[in-house]
N, C-alpha and C positions, 0 to 999 in steps of 0.2 A: 336708589336709581330711578333715574327720570324715564317712566315708559315711554313717553313720548319721543323722546330723543333716540332711546336705545329701537324702538321701533323702525323711525325714520332712517338711522344711521346703518342698522340689520339687512331693513327690505330694501333700500334704496341706495343709500350713499356708500356702502361695500356692498354691493351685490356681487356673490361671487360670478356671476356670467357676464354681468354688462357693466361691472367697472374692475374688478380684481381679474377676470379673465382666465377663471380657473377651471381645470375639469372641463373643458370645452370639446375634448375630443367624446365622452359621452353625450354630450348636449348636443354635438354636432351629428352624431350617428343615429339618436335615437328619438329625434325630432321630426319625422318625416310626416308624423299625424298627432294629434292632440291627445290621443289615449296614451300611446307609449311615452309622449312626454309627464303626461301625469304619472304613469305608473313609476319611471325612474326616480321624477321629483320626489314623489312621496316615499320609496324607497331607500332615497340619500337621506330626506330630512328624518327618517327614524334611526337610520345608523347615526346621522351626526347628533341626534339626541341622546340615544342609549350611549356611544362613546363618551358624548363630553361629561354625561352624568357620571359614568364610573369610573371615569379619569380623576373626576375633581373628586370622588368621593374615597379614591386609594392615593391622591398626590403627595400625603405626606410617607406614604409607603414604598412611593417609587423613587431609586437613586437618580439623580440629576444627570449620571454619566451612561445612566442605561435607559433613559428615558423613551429614545425612542424605538428602537427593538419590542419595549414594554405597549408601548402605543399600537404598533402593528399586533403583534400578538393578542390584544384587548379588539381593535378594528377586524381583525380575520375571525375573530368567535362571533361578534354581533354579525357579521356580515353572512357568515354559515348559516346562524341562527334564522334568520331573517329569509335567507333563501329558502332552507327547508321549508317553511311557514308557507310562501309563496308558492311552493312546489304542490305540499300540500292541499290547498285551499284554495288558489287561485292560478292553474297550472295553464290556462290558455295565454295572460299574464305572463308566466314563466317563460314560456316558449317564444313571446314575443322578446323578453329583454333580453334572454338568453347570454351572453358570456358579458354582459355589460353590470349584471348582478354581481358577481366575484371580483368583476374587477373594479368596483366602487372602492375595496381596499386600497388599492393604489389612486385613490384620488386626494389631490393635494389639498385639496380643503379639509378634508375629515383630518388629515396630520395636520395642519394648520392651524385651525380651531382648538385641536385639542394641545397643542404645546402654546399658542396665545392665549387662549380662554383659560381650558380646562385646566390645565397644570397650576395656573397663577389665581383664578379668581372665584368665589364661594360656589355652592353645589348650584344653587337657584337661578345665579348668571349664567352657570356654564348652560344649565337647562333650559334656556329659555335661547339660550344663543344658538343652541343647537336649533331649535324648533325655528327661529326666524331665517338665520342662515340659510336653513332649508326652503323654508317657505320662498324665500327669495330667488333662490335656484329653481323653483320650482314655477313661482310664476313666469320668471323670464323663458323655462323652457316651453310652458304651457302657450304662452305668446307666437315663440318661433315655432311649435309644432304644429299651431293653430294656421298661422298665416301661412307657412309651406303645405299645409293640409288642403288649404280652399285653392290656392294658388296652382297646385298641383293635381289634384284629386277633383275639386269642384265638392269636395265634403266636408261636415264638422262632425268630429265625435265618431267617426268610421272605425268599429269594434269597439263597441262599449258595451259589449257582453262581455269581453275578458274580465270586465268589473263586475257587471250586475249580471249573473249567469241565466237569470231566469228569462232575461227578455231574448229578444232573437239577433242573429246574425246581422239582418237587414236593416235594424235599427238605427238611423243615424241621418244627419239632416244634410241636403243637397241646396249648395248655394250657387252652384254654375254646372254650366252645361258642359259636358267634358270636350266637346268641341272648343271653347272658348279657355281652358286650363291652359298652364303654363310646364310642361313636363320639366323643367329646368328646375324648378323648384323643390323638388322630392329629389334631386339627385346633390351629390356632395355639394357642388359649388354653390347651390340655389342655399343651402344651411347657410353659408359666408355671406352671401348678400343681406339674404335676411336680417342676422346677426348685426353685418354691421349698420344697416339701416334704422334698425332697434337702438342701438347702441347712439346714432347721430340726432336720432328722436329725444333721448333720453338727455345728451350734452345740451341741445337746445333748450329744453325744457330746465335744465339745469341753469343756463346762462340766461336765461328770460325772469327765474325766479331770484337771481342775486341782483340782475338787472333793476327788478322793481324793489327789492331790499333796499338798494343803494339810494335810488331816487326819493323811495319814503321818505329815508333817515335824510337825506338833502333838505327833502321840503320842510320835517321838521324844524331841523336846525334853524333854516331860514324865518321860519315863523317863530320861533324863541325870539330870534334876534330881533325880530321886528316889535315884538310882547316888549323886549325889555328898552 
């Protein structure tokens, strides 16, 4: 397994939020600030990692015709377990994420990776696929959430005490004065605008990268012809 290509493929080329555009409902709903985005991203990553690994371990015992219902049973069991842990140890985060934790069960990313990777590939590849697909989604949600929080509230990491209970709720970074904020950013239309803007930047980077590769290959071929 080519580690460099594996990372590039999962984190950038097949980013679930920016390329495949899967599971956008929670992405747009929970990215009004960076802390909620990180919380949902980490939770989704844990679910992806555990379900991929469990399904890969049990794949020889799962009948092909019944695999989707069995996936749903495994996914819902993992989500319920993680939800109970968050409820017990990070209650403030649990309150913020609310209904979007159990809704991870219906997230098409989870079922898609289970059927495409976990049911067909090795345990190690399935494990790392879950981690890096989840981290790619988490990174996207963090960028979206940070931009929306800065533009809409002028803050960054507001509510950090949801993760670190020892710090005060007033511990966050203020970047913009309240009178200079754009309230639309934290409303649903703002989520679509920010997501579209980030996708446009990513596509621009990809086009520039491909253009540089083509130009470099043409230069190399010209140099080789001159030498001959």
